[in-house]
N, C-alpha and C positions, 0 to 999 in steps of 0.2 A: 351253599345255597349260591346260587347265579344271581350276579350281580342286573339288573334290567336293562332292558337295553339302550334308553337313553342315557344311561348313567355309561356306559359300555362307549358309545358314540361321542360323550362328551369327554372321556377319556382319551378315544383316540383325536379328536380335533386337538385336545389339548396338547398333544405328542406331536401334530402335524405344526402346529403355529408356533411353539415351541423351536423348530427344524427352521422353518419359514425366518423366524428372528434371526436365524443364525447367518441367512441369505445377503449377500450383496444386491441387492436388487437394482440397483444400478448397470450393474454389469450383465443384467437378463436381459434390457429393453431389447437392444438390436437382436439376440438371438429367440426371444419370444415373441415379438411385437407388440411388449406390453407398454403401459403407461407409467412410471412410478413417481410417486409426490412423498417423498422424506420415505417414511419406513409401512408408505402404502402403495402396495402394488395394484393398477387398476387394470381389469382385465376382460375385454368384453366375452359373451358367450351367446351364438344364436341373437346380437341385434341389442341385446342385454348388458350391462354393465356391471361388475361386480368389484367388491374392494377388499383388498386379502389387507392383512397387516397382523402384527402380533398381537393385537385387541382380539382380532376375532373375522369374520366375513360376513359380508350386509351386500344387497342389491339398492341400486341408484335409490329406492325407495328406505333406505336405511333397515332392512326387513331381513333377517338370517335366513341365506335359502335352504331348500333342502339336502338333506344331508350329501348326497350325492354328489349335488352340484359342488358341494365344499371340501368333498375330496376330490374330484376332478381337478378344480384351483387350484390347491395344495400341491397335487402331486403335477401341475404342469409348471411348477414352480418349482420342486424341488428335483424333477427328472431331466430337467432342461440339459440339453447335449453340449458337449463342449465346444462345437463348431456346427453350424448350420448345412445339415446333409443335403446330399444330391434330390433334388425332387425325383419322383417315379410315380408310376401309372397308378390308376384306380383299383382296387381291390379290394373285396368283402371279406369280411371280418375274420371266414373261416381259413382263406390264404395266408394268413399271418402264422407263424411259428406258435406254439403253447396257446391257441383261441380256442383249441377244442372244450374246454368247458363251458364255454359261453355261449355258443355257435347257436344250440338250438334256443335257449332262453333270450338270445336277440330276434331270431326271428318271432317269437309270439310276445316281446315286452317293447321292442322298439322299431319294427317295422309292421306287427299287427295292427296295433291300435291304428295306423297312419291308413291300412288296409280297410278294418273294420271303420272306421270315422268316415272314409272319403271315398268309400266305393263306390259307385254313379254319379258321386259331386265334384269331379275334376277340379271344374272353375273353384268350388270354394278352397280345394288344397292351393290351389295359386293363388287366390288373394292371401288367406294363412300363412302360408310361406314367404309372404311378402314382409307380413309382420314381423318377421323373422330376419328380416334384412336376404331370405335367400333371391337370388338372381339367377336368369338365365345366364349358363356359361357359353352357349353359339355352339355346342357338340353335338354332331350330328350322331344320333344315337334312337335305334328302333322303339323309342318310350312315347307316351302321350305328356308327359311332363316332364323338364327336367330341370331340378333347383339348385343351383352351387347353394350350401349352408354353411353358414359361417359358426362351425361348431367352438372353434380357438383361432386365436390369429395365424398359427401356425398347423391348425389341426382341421380343417374343413371336412365336410360332411356332400356326397353326392347322391342328391333325394332321385329315384326315379322311378317312376309311376306310369302305369299300365292302367286303364280305368276297368271295369267291367264290361263286355258286351254279350251278346245273346251265346256266343260260344266258349268265351273264357271268364274266370273271375278276375276282379282286380286285381294285382300286383306291386308292390314296393320292393325296393332295394337299396339299401344306405352302402355307401362304398366308401372307401378312406382311401388317401394318399400311402403309398407303399410306405410312407418315410415318417407318417404319424407313430410307427411303434418305438421312432426314436423319442417321442414328447411323452408318452403314457404308455402305461401297461398296457395289458388286454383286458383287465377287468375293467380300468378305465376307460376304455375306448369303448364296450360295450356299454357302458353307463353312459357317454356321451350321448351314442344311438339310441340310448332308453327315454333322455332327458328328452330328447328332441320328439322323441315318437308322445310323450306323455305330453307336453306342453302344446303339439298340433292335437292332439285330442281334446286337451283341454280348451283351445282355441275354436277349434270347430262345435263344441259342446254350449259354447257360450252366447 
């Protein structure tokens, strides 16, 4: 008999937190751009701050986050590179090696919700992106709206949005810095984009 999904998630998180407990968190501060207080790592994600400790994970309201958020935060700590990689250019998820299994789902569950929620409402997207600390990076690119979204301290996302017009439907692209692959695996990179899509969709519906 298969275990309930909640039980499986619980076992996964218990394993992650046990591994986090073995980390020298103080040694990760500079490499990951996080804050550490004792055995607690304080990690911002899209303008929200989360606490990760051997006792669990919670947001700034003391609530446990969605499972995907918890996994991303743990993996960010556990996969920390030995040194800070050189900065690279902006790339789509599909441009990373081993990303193929996640590309189609990413377009539907990360970029898709933004298009479906904000097509015809570019000004709303601009306002809601600001709620998640999105800012204008000053890039000269052919898009109606460009925002640098602070996914994790070393893994920002670049949101590119063209609103719909008489000829073309709305379009959204989420790009990553090439060095993002040094901080998260492909599944977590995809989930980070999906979290942004979900939060922006939820904000747009509120």
